[in-house]
N, C-alpha and C positions, 0 to 999 in steps of 0.2 A: 496460337499459345496463351491458356491464361494463368496468371497472378498468384501465388501463394501468401496470402494477406500473411498464414503463421510463417512462412519460408522469409518473408520481404520486413516484417518486424519482429521475428522472434517472438521473444519473449517484454518486450518493450512495450508491448499492449497488456499485457499482464501486469505489470509493476506496476502502467497507472492503475489497476483497477484493484491493487492492493495498497495501493498510496490514498488512494478516497476513499474503499474501508478503514483504512487508518487514519484520516480524519474525522467519518463520522463518528470512529473510540473512542480518541481524544476529545473528539466537543462534547461529547458523555458525562467520559470524567470531569468539564472545567463547567459542567451544568452542574454538575453531582456535588464538586468539592463541600457544599457545606452540609449534605446529606448524613445522618450518623448511620453510619457500619458499611457505609459505601467502600466496594471495593473497585479499585483505578485498574482498568488493564491497558495492554498494548499487544502491539502486531512487533513479531521476531519477522524482520522483515526480510533480514537472510535465510531465515529456516523456510517463509515462505516464496519466496523465492528457488531456492533448493526444488523445493515439492512440484511447483510450473515446472521446472524447466527439466526433473524429472521424467514430468508425465508429456513434456512437449516429445518428450527422445522418446518414449514409451510407443507411447500412442500415438504423438504425430499432429495434434491439435487437442483444445480442453474444451468443452465448453462452458461457456461462461457461466451458469448456473450450476453447475457441478463444482465451481472454485468458491472450494471449502476452504478454510482460514481458519478454521476451530481449534486447529491440533497447533498452528503456529501464534496461538496467541496467550498469556502469560499473564499471570497477575502483579503487577508492579508492588515492589516491597519500599515501605515509606524510607526517606531521610530519618525525619523525625516523626516517631509515632504518635497520633495522636491518641484522645482520649476514648472518644464518642467510634470509635474501633476504624471511622474512613481513611483508605490508604491514601487520598487527592491530594496533591501539595499543588498548589500555585503558579509555586516557580515551577516547576518541571514540570505540570499539563502546559504554561505559555512555551516552555525552551520548545519541546513538543515540539508542540502544534505547530510553533515556527518554522519549527527547522524540516519538519513534512510540508507545508505549507510550500517552502521553496524549493523543492525535491519535485514536490507534483509539477511546480512549474518548468523545474529544469528538465522533466518527462516529460511531459509538453512540448516543450522545444524540442527534443530531440524527434518524435513523434513527428512533427511538424516538418524537421529539414528530410524525415524519411520518406513524406511523402512526396514533398516537391522532389525529389531525388525520382521516385517514380513519375511523375507527371513529367520530369525535363526524358526520362525513356521514354516514356509511351509516344510522348509530341517527336521525339527523336530528334531533339535540341541538344 
């Protein structure tokens, strides 16, 4: 009897991928904090997971190369507009990056527990 990783791990493996992509986007926002005209972006995490979950229900699996998050990407509206048109705000981006890093670690811990449970079941302990 084979174990389906999608069935065993569910949406959590894809959530980790979304968190990694969000880290890349937030890092880009931080790197361009002083770039005139730069438009800060972010991923709507809840929308991205909903799309992934819908695909899993309809197709049963997702090819990670097909994981398209562009429809869940949104431009950030600044609280304090800058004169040069840049919408990246240091304190907002740092807070989002920090929160995402903690969520990423939580997802990793959850997956570690899932794998540990699978290993225990396979070993018959």
